[in-house]
N, CA, C, O and the ligand as a Tripos MOL2 file, in Angstrom:
@<TRIPOS>MOLECULE
protein
  273   271    69     0     0
PROTEIN
NO_CHARGES

@<TRIPOS>ATOM
      1 N         -59.4360 -165.5570  101.3740 N.3       1 MET1
      2 CA        -60.3190 -166.0980  100.3240 C.3       1 MET1
      3 C         -59.6940 -167.3420   99.6930 C.2       1 MET1
      4 O         -58.5600 -167.3140   99.2140 O.2       1 MET1
      5 N         -60.4460 -168.4120   99.7040 N.am      2 LYS2
      6 CA        -59.9620 -169.6690   99.1310 C.3       2 LYS2
      7 C         -60.7770 -170.0610   97.9100 C.2       2 LYS2
      8 O         -61.9890 -169.8530   97.8510 O.2       2 LYS2
      9 N         -60.0920 -170.6230   96.9570 N.am      3 CYS3
     10 CA        -60.7710 -171.0950   95.7580 C.3       3 CYS3
     11 C         -61.6000 -172.3400   96.0810 C.2       3 CYS3
     12 O         -61.0880 -173.2900   96.6740 O.2       3 CYS3
     13 N         -62.8850 -172.3370   95.6900 N.am      4 PRO4
     14 CA        -63.7290 -173.4940   96.0010 C.3       4 PRO4
     15 C         -63.3850 -174.7210   95.1650 C.2       4 PRO4
     16 O         -63.8010 -175.8350   95.4820 O.2       4 PRO4
     17 N         -62.6390 -174.5110   94.1180 N.am      5 LYS5
     18 CA        -62.3340 -175.6220   93.2170 C.3       5 LYS5
     19 C         -61.0440 -176.3480   93.6070 C.2       5 LYS5
     20 O         -61.0180 -177.5670   93.7710 O.2       5 LYS5
     21 N         -59.9670 -175.5510   93.7510 N.am      6 CYS6
     22 CA        -58.6790 -176.1870   94.0250 C.3       6 CYS6
     23 C         -58.1300 -175.8860   95.4120 C.2       6 CYS6
     24 O         -57.1550 -176.5040   95.8380 O.2       6 CYS6
     25 N         -58.7590 -174.9230   96.1380 N.am      7 GLY7
     26 CA        -58.3350 -174.6180   97.4890 C.3       7 GLY7
     27 C         -57.1600 -173.6650   97.5730 C.2       7 GLY7
     28 O         -56.6540 -173.4150   98.6670 O.2       7 GLY7
     29 N         -56.7180 -173.1340   96.4660 N.am      8 SER8
     30 CA        -55.6030 -172.1880   96.4450 C.3       8 SER8
     31 C         -56.0190 -170.8450   97.0440 C.2       8 SER8
     32 O         -57.1640 -170.4180   96.8990 O.2       8 SER8
     33 N         -55.0800 -170.1900   97.7150 N.am      9 GLU9
     34 CA        -55.3790 -168.8830   98.3070 C.3       9 GLU9
     35 C         -54.9370 -167.7470   97.4050 C.2       9 GLU9
     36 O         -55.0720 -166.5770   97.7630 O.2       9 GLU9
     37 N         -54.4140 -168.0830   96.2480 N.am     10 ASP10
     38 CA        -53.9700 -167.0820   95.2820 C.3      10 ASP10
     39 C         -55.1650 -166.6340   94.4440 C.2      10 ASP10
     40 O         -55.3120 -167.0120   93.2820 O.2      10 ASP10
     41 N         -56.0140 -165.8150   95.0730 N.am     11 VAL11
     42 CA        -57.2610 -165.4000   94.4360 C.3      11 VAL11
     43 C         -57.3180 -163.8790   94.3240 C.2      11 VAL11
     44 O         -57.0340 -163.1680   95.2880 O.2      11 VAL11
     45 N         -57.6840 -163.3900   93.1520 N.am     12 THR12
     46 CA        -57.8480 -161.9530   92.9350 C.3      12 THR12
     47 C         -59.3250 -161.6090   93.0350 C.2      12 THR12
     48 O         -60.1700 -162.2670   92.4280 O.2      12 THR12
     49 N         -59.6320 -160.5530   93.8200 N.am     13 THR13
     50 CA        -61.0170 -160.1140   93.9490 C.3      13 THR13
     51 C         -61.1920 -158.7780   93.2420 C.2      13 THR13
     52 O         -60.4450 -157.8300   93.4840 O.2      13 THR13
     53 N         -62.1750 -158.7170   92.3780 N.am     14 SER14
     54 CA        -62.4650 -157.4840   91.6530 C.3      14 SER14
     55 C         -63.9130 -157.0760   91.8740 C.2      14 SER14
     56 O         -64.7760 -157.9110   92.1400 O.2      14 SER14
     57 N         -64.1620 -155.7770   91.7580 N.am     15 VAL15
     58 CA        -65.5270 -155.2770   91.8790 C.3      15 VAL15
     59 C         -65.9570 -154.7030   90.5390 C.2      15 VAL15
     60 O         -65.2960 -153.8260   89.9820 O.2      15 VAL15
     61 N         -67.0420 -155.1950   90.0460 N.am     16 ASN16
     62 CA        -67.5750 -154.7570   88.7620 C.3      16 ASN16
     63 C         -68.8260 -153.9170   89.0070 C.2      16 ASN16
     64 O         -69.7860 -154.3950   89.6110 O.2      16 ASN16
     65 N         -68.8200 -152.6820   88.5460 N.am     17 THR17
     66 CA        -69.9960 -151.8310   88.7330 C.3      17 THR17
     67 C         -70.7010 -151.5800   87.4000 C.2      17 THR17
     68 O         -70.0700 -151.3560   86.3670 O.2      17 THR17
     69 N         -72.0000 -151.6250   87.4630 N.am     18 TYR18
     70 CA        -72.7930 -151.3180   86.2770 C.3      18 TYR18
     71 C         -74.1270 -150.7360   86.6940 C.2      18 TYR18
     72 O         -74.6030 -150.9780   87.8030 O.2      18 TYR18
     73 N         -74.7220 -149.9760   85.8120 N.am     19 THR19
     74 CA        -76.0020 -149.3580   86.1400 C.3      19 THR19
     75 C         -77.1490 -150.2440   85.6620 C.2      19 THR19
     76 O         -77.1520 -150.7890   84.5580 O.2      19 THR19
     77 N         -78.1050 -150.3500   86.5510 N.am     20 LYS20
     78 CA        -79.2570 -151.1920   86.2510 C.3      20 LYS20
     79 C         -80.4270 -150.2640   85.9260 C.2      20 LYS20
     80 O         -80.9180 -149.5490   86.8000 O.2      20 LYS20
     81 N         -80.8510 -150.2760   84.7230 N.am     21 SER21
     82 CA        -81.9750 -149.4070   84.3610 C.3      21 SER21
     83 C         -83.0080 -150.1770   83.5510 C.2      21 SER21
     84 O         -82.7030 -151.0430   82.7310 O.2      21 SER21
     85 N         -84.2340 -149.8090   83.8330 N.am     22 LYS22
     86 CA        -85.3220 -150.4390   83.0850 C.3      22 LYS22
     87 C         -85.6830 -149.5330   81.9290 C.2      22 LYS22
     88 O         -86.2620 -148.4630   82.1160 O.2      22 LYS22
     89 N         -85.3410 -149.9650   80.7570 N.am     23 LYS23
     90 CA        -85.6380 -149.1230   79.5950 C.3      23 LYS23
     91 C         -86.8520 -149.6520   78.8480 C.2      23 LYS23
     92 O         -86.9230 -150.8200   78.4680 O.2      23 LYS23
     93 N         -87.7860 -148.7640   78.6560 N.am     24 ARG24
     94 CA        -88.9890 -149.1150   77.9060 C.3      24 ARG24
     95 C         -88.7740 -148.8010   76.4320 C.2      24 ARG24
     96 O         -87.8780 -148.0440   76.0600 O.2      24 ARG24
     97 N         -89.5930 -149.3830   75.6360 N.am     25 SER25
     98 CA        -89.4550 -149.1720   74.2040 C.3      25 SER25
     99 C         -89.8920 -147.7640   73.8070 C.2      25 SER25
    100 O         -90.6360 -147.0980   74.5280 O.2      25 SER25
    101 N         -89.4210 -147.3400   72.6700 N.am     26 PHE26
    102 CA        -89.7350 -146.0000   72.1720 C.3      26 PHE26
    103 C         -91.2390 -145.8250   71.9660 C.2      26 PHE26
    104 O         -91.7970 -144.7760   72.2860 O.2      26 PHE26
    105 N         -91.8770 -146.8420   71.4390 N.am     27 LEU27
    106 CA        -93.3200 -146.7700   71.1770 C.3      27 LEU27
    107 C         -94.1170 -146.6370   72.4700 C.2      27 LEU27
    108 O         -95.1120 -145.9150   72.5340 O.2      27 LEU27
    109 N         -93.6560 -147.3500   73.4990 N.am     28 TRP28
    110 CA        -94.3050 -147.2740   74.8130 C.3      28 TRP28
    111 C         -94.2280 -145.8500   75.3470 C.2      28 TRP28
    112 O         -95.2220 -145.3140   75.8380 O.2      28 TRP28
    113 N         -93.0270 -145.2230   75.2520 N.am     29 ASN29
    114 CA        -92.8550 -143.8500   75.7160 C.3      29 ASN29
    115 C         -93.7240 -142.8850   74.9310 C.2      29 ASN29
    116 O         -94.3330 -141.9820   75.5060 O.2      29 ASN29
    117 N         -93.7820 -143.0700   73.6320 N.am     30 LEU30
    118 CA        -94.5840 -142.2060   72.7780 C.3      30 LEU30
    119 C         -96.0630 -142.2960   73.1520 C.2      30 LEU30
    120 O         -96.7630 -141.2850   73.2110 O.2      30 LEU30
    121 N         -96.5190 -143.5040   73.4000 N.am     31 LEU31
    122 CA        -97.9090 -143.7380   73.7960 C.3      31 LEU31
    123 C         -98.2130 -143.0670   75.1300 C.2      31 LEU31
    124 O         -99.2610 -142.4440   75.3030 O.2      31 LEU31
    125 N         -97.2840 -143.2050   76.0670 N.am     32 MET32
    126 CA        -97.4870 -142.6180   77.3850 C.3      32 MET32
    127 C         -97.4400 -141.0940   77.3450 C.2      32 MET32
    128 O         -98.1540 -140.4240   78.0910 O.2      32 MET32
    129 N         -96.5920 -140.5490   76.4680 N.am     33 ILE33
    130 CA        -96.5360 -139.0850   76.3080 C.3      33 ILE33
    131 C         -97.8760 -138.5790   75.7940 C.2      33 ILE33
    132 O         -98.3830 -137.5610   76.2630 O.2      33 ILE33
    133 N         -98.4460 -139.2910   74.8320 N.am     34 LEU34
    134 CA        -99.7470 -138.9090   74.2780 C.3      34 LEU34
    135 C        -100.8480 -139.0370   75.3200 C.2      34 LEU34
    136 O        -101.7320 -138.1850   75.4010 O.2      34 LEU34
    137 N        -100.7970 -140.1030   76.1200 N.am     35 LEU35
    138 CA       -101.8240 -140.3560   77.1260 C.3      35 LEU35
    139 C        -101.7560 -139.3700   78.2930 C.2      35 LEU35
    140 O        -102.7860 -138.9490   78.8200 O.2      35 LEU35
    141 N        -100.5540 -139.0120   78.6850 N.am     36 THR36
    142 CA       -100.3920 -138.1490   79.8590 C.3      36 THR36
    143 C        -100.1890 -136.6880   79.4810 C.2      36 THR36
    144 O        -100.0310 -135.8410   80.3600 O.2      36 THR36
    145 N        -100.1890 -136.3840   78.1970 N.am     37 GLY37
    146 CA       -100.0440 -135.0070   77.7420 C.3      37 GLY37
    147 C         -98.6910 -134.4010   78.0650 C.2      37 GLY37
    148 O         -98.6010 -133.2230   78.4100 O.2      37 GLY37
    149 N         -97.6450 -135.1960   77.9560 N.am     38 GLY38
    150 CA        -96.2940 -134.6690   78.1460 C.3      38 GLY38
    151 C         -95.7250 -134.8800   79.5390 C.2      38 GLY38
    152 O         -94.5240 -134.7210   79.7600 O.2      38 GLY38
    153 N         -96.6010 -135.2410   80.4860 N.am     39 PHE39
    154 CA        -96.1130 -135.4510   81.8470 C.3      39 PHE39
    155 C         -95.1630 -136.6420   81.9390 C.2      39 PHE39
    156 O         -94.3490 -136.7440   82.8570 O.2      39 PHE39
    157 N         -95.2890 -137.5210   80.9790 N.am     40 TRP40
    158 CA        -94.4420 -138.7090   80.9560 C.3      40 TRP40
    159 C         -92.9640 -138.3480   80.8080 C.2      40 TRP40
    160 O         -92.0880 -139.0300   81.3400 O.2      40 TRP40
    161 N         -92.7020 -137.2610   80.0720 N.am     41 ILE41
    162 CA        -91.3080 -136.8160   79.8970 C.3      41 ILE41
    163 C         -90.7200 -136.4190   81.2480 C.2      41 ILE41
    164 O         -89.5850 -136.7680   81.5730 O.2      41 ILE41
    165 N         -91.5200 -135.6760   82.0370 N.am     42 LEU42
    166 CA        -91.0820 -135.2740   83.3790 C.3      42 LEU42
    167 C         -90.8300 -136.5050   84.2390 C.2      42 LEU42
    168 O         -89.8400 -136.5830   84.9670 O.2      42 LEU42
    169 N         -91.7370 -137.4540   84.1400 N.am     43 TRP43
    170 CA        -91.6460 -138.6890   84.9030 C.3      43 TRP43
    171 C         -90.3820 -139.4640   84.5460 C.2      43 TRP43
    172 O         -89.7200 -140.0320   85.4140 O.2      43 TRP43
    173 N         -90.0600 -139.4780   83.2500 N.am     44 MET44
    174 CA        -88.8610 -140.1870   82.7930 C.3      44 MET44
    175 C         -87.5950 -139.5130   83.3170 C.2      44 MET44
    176 O         -86.6170 -140.1820   83.6530 O.2      44 MET44
    177 N         -87.6250 -138.1660   83.3820 N.am     45 CYS45
    178 CA        -86.4690 -137.4200   83.9020 C.3      45 CYS45
    179 C         -86.2370 -137.7460   85.3720 C.2      45 CYS45
    180 O         -85.0990 -137.8630   85.8260 O.2      45 CYS45
    181 N         -87.3400 -137.8910   86.1100 N.am     46 VAL46
    182 CA        -87.2400 -138.2430   87.5280 C.3      46 VAL46
    183 C         -86.7140 -139.6630   87.6680 C.2      46 VAL46
    184 O         -85.8460 -139.9470   88.4930 O.2      46 VAL46
    185 N         -87.2530 -140.5310   86.8560 N.am     47 ARG47
    186 CA        -86.8530 -141.9490   86.9110 C.3      47 ARG47
    187 C         -85.3850 -142.1420   86.5520 C.2      47 ARG47
    188 O         -84.6980 -142.9690   87.1500 O.2      47 ARG47
    189 N         -84.9090 -141.3770   85.5720 N.am     48 ALA48
    190 CA        -83.5410 -141.5440   85.0830 C.3      48 ALA48
    191 C         -82.5120 -141.2890   86.1710 C.2      48 ALA48
    192 O         -81.4330 -141.8820   86.1760 O.2      48 ALA48
    193 N         -82.8650 -140.3850   87.1070 N.am     49 ARG49
    194 CA        -81.9300 -140.0610   88.1900 C.3      49 ARG49
    195 C         -81.9100 -141.1500   89.2500 C.2      49 ARG49
    196 O         -81.0020 -141.2100   90.0790 O.2      49 ARG49
    197 N         -82.9160 -142.0060   89.2140 N.am     50 LYS50
    198 CA        -82.9960 -143.0530   90.2270 C.3      50 LYS50
    199 C         -82.3970 -144.3740   89.7550 C.2      50 LYS50
    200 O         -82.7110 -145.4360   90.2940 O.2      50 LYS50
    201 N         -81.5530 -144.3010   88.7680 N.am     51 GLU51
    202 CA        -80.9320 -145.5240   88.2610 C.3      51 GLU51
    203 C         -80.0600 -146.1560   89.3310 C.2      51 GLU51
    204 O         -79.2990 -145.4850   90.0280 O.2      51 GLU51
    205 N         -80.1920 -147.4140   89.4290 N.am     52 LYS52
    206 CA        -79.4540 -148.1600   90.4420 C.3      52 LYS52
    207 C         -78.0560 -148.5000   89.9550 C.2      52 LYS52
    208 O         -77.8600 -148.9350   88.8200 O.2      52 LYS52
    209 N         -77.0930 -148.2940   90.8380 N.am     53 VAL53
    210 CA        -75.7330 -148.7240   90.5280 C.3      53 VAL53
    211 C         -75.4990 -150.0360   91.2750 C.2      53 VAL53
    212 O         -75.5400 -150.0880   92.5040 O.2      53 VAL53
    213 N         -75.2610 -151.0560   90.5260 N.am     54 VAL54
    214 CA        -75.0820 -152.3740   91.1160 C.3      54 VAL54
    215 C         -73.6010 -152.7250   91.1520 C.2      54 VAL54
    216 O         -72.8850 -152.6250   90.1560 O.2      54 VAL54
    217 N         -73.1800 -153.1310   92.3200 N.am     55 LYS55
    218 CA        -71.7850 -153.5520   92.4690 C.3      55 LYS55
    219 C         -71.7380 -155.0620   92.5850 C.2      55 LYS55
    220 O         -72.4060 -155.6630   93.4260 O.2      55 LYS55
    221 N         -70.9560 -155.6420   91.7440 N.am     56 LYS56
    222 CA        -70.8430 -157.0950   91.7840 C.3      56 LYS56
    223 C         -69.4020 -157.5060   91.9950 C.2      56 LYS56
    224 O         -68.5020 -157.1250   91.2460 O.2      56 LYS56
    225 N         -69.2110 -158.2940   93.0360 N.am     57 LYS57
    226 CA        -67.8740 -158.7860   93.3450 C.3      57 LYS57
    227 C         -67.6250 -160.1030   92.6460 C.2      57 LYS57
    228 O         -68.4960 -160.9720   92.5960 O.2      57 LYS57
    229 N         -66.4510 -160.2380   92.1180 N.am     58 TYR58
    230 CA        -66.1180 -161.5460   91.5770 C.3      58 TYR58
    231 C         -64.6600 -161.8880   91.8660 C.2      58 TYR58
    232 O         -63.7990 -161.0150   91.9670 O.2      58 TYR58
    233 N         -64.4260 -163.1470   91.9890 N.am     59 HIS59
    234 CA        -63.1030 -163.6360   92.3480 C.3      59 HIS59
    235 C         -62.5430 -164.5060   91.2300 C.2      59 HIS59
    236 O         -63.2510 -165.3040   90.6150 O.2      59 HIS59
    237 N         -61.2750 -164.3280   90.9940 N.am     60 ILE60
    238 CA        -60.6230 -165.1540   89.9760 C.3      60 ILE60
    239 C         -59.4390 -165.8730   90.6380 C.2      60 ILE60
    240 O         -58.5550 -165.2530   91.2300 O.2      60 ILE60
    241 N         -59.4590 -167.1710   90.5140 N.am     61 CYS61
    242 CA        -58.3720 -167.9740   91.0450 C.3      61 CYS61
    243 C         -57.1850 -167.9030   90.0850 C.2      61 CYS61
    244 O         -57.3130 -168.1630   88.8880 O.2      61 CYS61
    245 N         -56.0150 -167.5400   90.6510 N.am     62 GLN62
    246 CA        -54.8160 -167.4430   89.8150 C.3      62 GLN62
    247 C         -54.2030 -168.8120   89.5570 C.2      62 GLN62
    248 O         -53.3290 -168.9570   88.7020 O.2      62 GLN62
    249 N         -54.6520 -169.7880   90.2790 N.am     63 ASN63
    250 CA        -54.0990 -171.1280   90.1570 C.3      63 ASN63
    251 C         -54.7850 -171.9710   89.0920 C.2      63 ASN63
    252 O         -54.1330 -172.5670   88.2330 O.2      63 ASN63
    253 N         -56.1370 -172.0120   89.1640 N.am     64 CYS64
    254 CA        -56.8450 -172.8730   88.2190 C.3      64 CYS64
    255 C         -57.7220 -172.0640   87.2620 C.2      64 CYS64
    256 O         -58.2730 -172.6150   86.3080 O.2      64 CYS64
    257 N         -57.8520 -170.7600   87.5140 N.am     65 GLY65
    258 CA        -58.6210 -169.9090   86.6110 C.3      65 GLY65
    259 C         -60.1040 -169.8810   86.8630 C.2      65 GLY65
    260 O         -60.8650 -169.3480   86.0570 O.2      65 GLY65
    261 N         -60.5300 -170.4600   87.9920 N.am     66 LYS66
    262 CA        -61.9590 -170.4590   88.2890 C.3      66 LYS66
    263 C         -62.4330 -169.0620   88.6080 C.2      66 LYS66
    264 O         -61.7620 -168.3130   89.3180 O.2      66 LYS66
    265 N         -63.5990 -168.7140   88.0770 N.am     67 CYS67
    266 CA        -64.2070 -167.4100   88.2910 C.3      67 CYS67
    267 C         -65.5660 -167.6100   88.9350 C.2      67 CYS67
    268 O         -66.4070 -168.3530   88.4290 O.2      67 CYS67
    269 N         -65.7750 -166.9170   90.0910 N.am     68 TRP68
    270 CA        -67.0760 -167.0380   90.7460 C.3      68 TRP68
    271 C         -67.4830 -165.7830   91.4450 C.2      68 TRP68
    272 O         -68.5570 -165.7310   92.0440 O.2      68 TRP68
    273 ZN        -58.6260 -172.5790   91.9390 Zn       69 ZN69
@<TRIPOS>BOND
     1     1     2 1
     2     2     3 1
     3     3     4 2
     4     3     5 am
     5     5     6 1
     6     6     7 1
     7     7     8 2
     8     7     9 am
     9     9    10 1
    10    10    11 1
    11    11    12 2
    12    11    13 am
    13    13    14 1
    14    14    15 1
    15    15    16 2
    16    15    17 am
    17    17    18 1
    18    18    19 1
    19    19    20 2
    20    19    21 am
    21    21    22 1
    22    22    23 1
    23    23    24 2
    24    23    25 am
    25    25    26 1
    26    26    27 1
    27    27    28 2
    28    27    29 am
    29    29    30 1
    30    30    31 1
    31    31    32 2
    32    31    33 am
    33    33    34 1
    34    34    35 1
    35    35    36 2
    36    35    37 am
    37    37    38 1
    38    38    39 1
    39    39    40 2
    40    39    41 am
    41    41    42 1
    42    42    43 1
    43    43    44 2
    44    43    45 am
    45    45    46 1
    46    46    47 1
    47    47    48 2
    48    47    49 am
    49    49    50 1
    50    50    51 1
    51    51    52 2
    52    51    53 am
    53    53    54 1
    54    54    55 1
    55    55    56 2
    56    55    57 am
    57    57    58 1
    58    58    59 1
    59    59    60 2
    60    59    61 am
    61    61    62 1
    62    62    63 1
    63    63    64 2
    64    63    65 am
    65    65    66 1
    66    66    67 1
    67    67    68 2
    68    67    69 am
    69    69    70 1
    70    70    71 1
    71    71    72 2
    72    71    73 am
    73    73    74 1
    74    74    75 1
    75    75    76 2
    76    75    77 am
    77    77    78 1
    78    78    79 1
    79    79    80 2
    80    79    81 am
    81    81    82 1
    82    82    83 1
    83    83    84 2
    84    83    85 am
    85    85    86 1
    86    86    87 1
    87    87    88 2
    88    87    89 am
    89    89    90 1
    90    90    91 1
    91    91    92 2
    92    91    93 am
    93    93    94 1
    94    94    95 1
    95    95    96 2
    96    95    97 am
    97    97    98 1
    98    98    99 1
    99    99   100 2
   100    99   101 am
   101   101   102 1
   102   102   103 1
   103   103   104 2
   104   103   105 am
   105   105   106 1
   106   106   107 1
   107   107   108 2
   108   107   109 am
   109   109   110 1
   110   110   111 1
   111   111   112 2
   112   111   113 am
   113   113   114 1
   114   114   115 1
   115   115   116 2
   116   115   117 am
   117   117   118 1
   118   118   119 1
   119   119   120 2
   120   119   121 am
   121   121   122 1
   122   122   123 1
   123   123   124 2
   124   123   125 am
   125   125   126 1
   126   126   127 1
   127   127   128 2
   128   127   129 am
   129   129   130 1
   130   130   131 1
   131   131   132 2
   132   131   133 am
   133   133   134 1
   134   134   135 1
   135   135   136 2
   136   135   137 am
   137   137   138 1
   138   138   139 1
   139   139   140 2
   140   139   141 am
   141   141   142 1
   142   142   143 1
   143   143   144 2
   144   143   145 am
   145   145   146 1
   146   146   147 1
   147   147   148 2
   148   147   149 am
   149   149   150 1
   150   150   151 1
   151   151   152 2
   152   151   153 am
   153   153   154 1
   154   154   155 1
   155   155   156 2
   156   155   157 am
   157   157   158 1
   158   158   159 1
   159   159   160 2
   160   159   161 am
   161   161   162 1
   162   162   163 1
   163   163   164 2
   164   163   165 am
   165   165   166 1
   166   166   167 1
   167   167   168 2
   168   167   169 am
   169   169   170 1
   170   170   171 1
   171   171   172 2
   172   171   173 am
   173   173   174 1
   174   174   175 1
   175   175   176 2
   176   175   177 am
   177   177   178 1
   178   178   179 1
   179   179   180 2
   180   179   181 am
   181   181   182 1
   182   182   183 1
   183   183   184 2
   184   183   185 am
   185   185   186 1
   186   186   187 1
   187   187   188 2
   188   187   189 am
   189   189   190 1
   190   190   191 1
   191   191   192 2
   192   191   193 am
   193   193   194 1
   194   194   195 1
   195   195   196 2
   196   195   197 am
   197   197   198 1
   198   198   199 1
   199   199   200 2
   200   199   201 am
   201   201   202 1
   202   202   203 1
   203   203   204 2
   204   203   205 am
   205   205   206 1
   206   206   207 1
   207   207   208 2
   208   207   209 am
   209   209   210 1
   210   210   211 1
   211   211   212 2
   212   211   213 am
   213   213   214 1
   214   214   215 1
   215   215   216 2
   216   215   217 am
   217   217   218 1
   218   218   219 1
   219   219   220 2
   220   219   221 am
   221   221   222 1
   222   222   223 1
   223   223   224 2
   224   223   225 am
   225   225   226 1
   226   226   227 1
   227   227   228 2
   228   227   229 am
   229   229   230 1
   230   230   231 1
   231   231   232 2
   232   231   233 am
   233   233   234 1
   234   234   235 1
   235   235   236 2
   236   235   237 am
   237   237   238 1
   238   238   239 1
   239   239   240 2
   240   239   241 am
   241   241   242 1
   242   242   243 1
   243   243   244 2
   244   243   245 am
   245   245   246 1
   246   246   247 1
   247   247   248 2
   248   247   249 am
   249   249   250 1
   250   250   251 1
   251   251   252 2
   252   251   253 am
   253   253   254 1
   254   254   255 1
   255   255   256 2
   256   255   257 am
   257   257   258 1
   258   258   259 1
   259   259   260 2
   260   259   261 am
   261   261   262 1
   262   262   263 1
   263   263   264 2
   264   263   265 am
   265   265   266 1
   266   266   267 1
   267   267   268 2
   268   267   269 am
   269   269   270 1
   270   270   271 1
   271   271   272 2
@<TRIPOS>SUBSTRUCTURE
     1 MET1         2 RESIDUE 1 A MET
     2 LYS2         6 RESIDUE 1 A LYS
     3 CYS3        10 RESIDUE 1 A CYS
     4 PRO4        14 RESIDUE 1 A PRO
     5 LYS5        18 RESIDUE 1 A LYS
     6 CYS6        22 RESIDUE 1 A CYS
     7 GLY7        26 RESIDUE 1 A GLY
     8 SER8        30 RESIDUE 1 A SER
     9 GLU9        34 RESIDUE 1 A GLU
    10 ASP10       38 RESIDUE 1 A ASP
    11 VAL11       42 RESIDUE 1 A VAL
    12 THR12       46 RESIDUE 1 A THR
    13 THR13       50 RESIDUE 1 A THR
    14 SER14       54 RESIDUE 1 A SER
    15 VAL15       58 RESIDUE 1 A VAL
    16 ASN16       62 RESIDUE 1 A ASN
    17 THR17       66 RESIDUE 1 A THR
    18 TYR18       70 RESIDUE 1 A TYR
    19 THR19       74 RESIDUE 1 A THR
    20 LYS20       78 RESIDUE 1 A LYS
    21 SER21       82 RESIDUE 1 A SER
    22 LYS22       86 RESIDUE 1 A LYS
    23 LYS23       90 RESIDUE 1 A LYS
    24 ARG24       94 RESIDUE 1 A ARG
    25 SER25       98 RESIDUE 1 A SER
    26 PHE26      102 RESIDUE 1 A PHE
    27 LEU27      106 RESIDUE 1 A LEU
    28 TRP28      110 RESIDUE 1 A TRP
    29 ASN29      114 RESIDUE 1 A ASN
    30 LEU30      118 RESIDUE 1 A LEU
    31 LEU31      122 RESIDUE 1 A LEU
    32 MET32      126 RESIDUE 1 A MET
    33 ILE33      130 RESIDUE 1 A ILE
    34 LEU34      134 RESIDUE 1 A LEU
    35 LEU35      138 RESIDUE 1 A LEU
    36 THR36      142 RESIDUE 1 A THR
    37 GLY37      146 RESIDUE 1 A GLY
    38 GLY38      150 RESIDUE 1 A GLY
    39 PHE39      154 RESIDUE 1 A PHE
    40 TRP40      158 RESIDUE 1 A TRP
    41 ILE41      162 RESIDUE 1 A ILE
    42 LEU42      166 RESIDUE 1 A LEU
    43 TRP43      170 RESIDUE 1 A TRP
    44 MET44      174 RESIDUE 1 A MET
    45 CYS45      178 RESIDUE 1 A CYS
    46 VAL46      182 RESIDUE 1 A VAL
    47 ARG47      186 RESIDUE 1 A ARG
    48 ALA48      190 RESIDUE 1 A ALA
    49 ARG49      194 RESIDUE 1 A ARG
    50 LYS50      198 RESIDUE 1 A LYS
    51 GLU51      202 RESIDUE 1 A GLU
    52 LYS52      206 RESIDUE 1 A LYS
    53 VAL53      210 RESIDUE 1 A VAL
    54 VAL54      214 RESIDUE 1 A VAL
    55 LYS55      218 RESIDUE 1 A LYS
    56 LYS56      222 RESIDUE 1 A LYS
    57 LYS57      226 RESIDUE 1 A LYS
    58 TYR58      230 RESIDUE 1 A TYR
    59 HIS59      234 RESIDUE 1 A HIS
    60 ILE60      238 RESIDUE 1 A ILE
    61 CYS61      242 RESIDUE 1 A CYS
    62 GLN62      246 RESIDUE 1 A GLN
    63 ASN63      250 RESIDUE 1 A ASN
    64 CYS64      254 RESIDUE 1 A CYS
    65 GLY65      258 RESIDUE 1 A GLY
    66 LYS66      262 RESIDUE 1 A LYS
    67 CYS67      266 RESIDUE 1 A CYS
    68 TRP68      270 RESIDUE 1 A TRP
    69 ZN69       273 GROUP 0 **** ****
């Protein structure tokens, strides 16, 4: 791995993981619970288990400090 800025090979690679979830507002959930008669809660429980784990790689140059 080479730094695109200075060309140094002294680069550290790290992996950053985070969960990607689409969170709706409380009022939206309340409205949907009323509209679906409680089925929305079940739906939310199913959805919550399907949260995506996103892995993002990033590199830090030890020479010039560039992060990409
Ligand atoms: Zn560099």
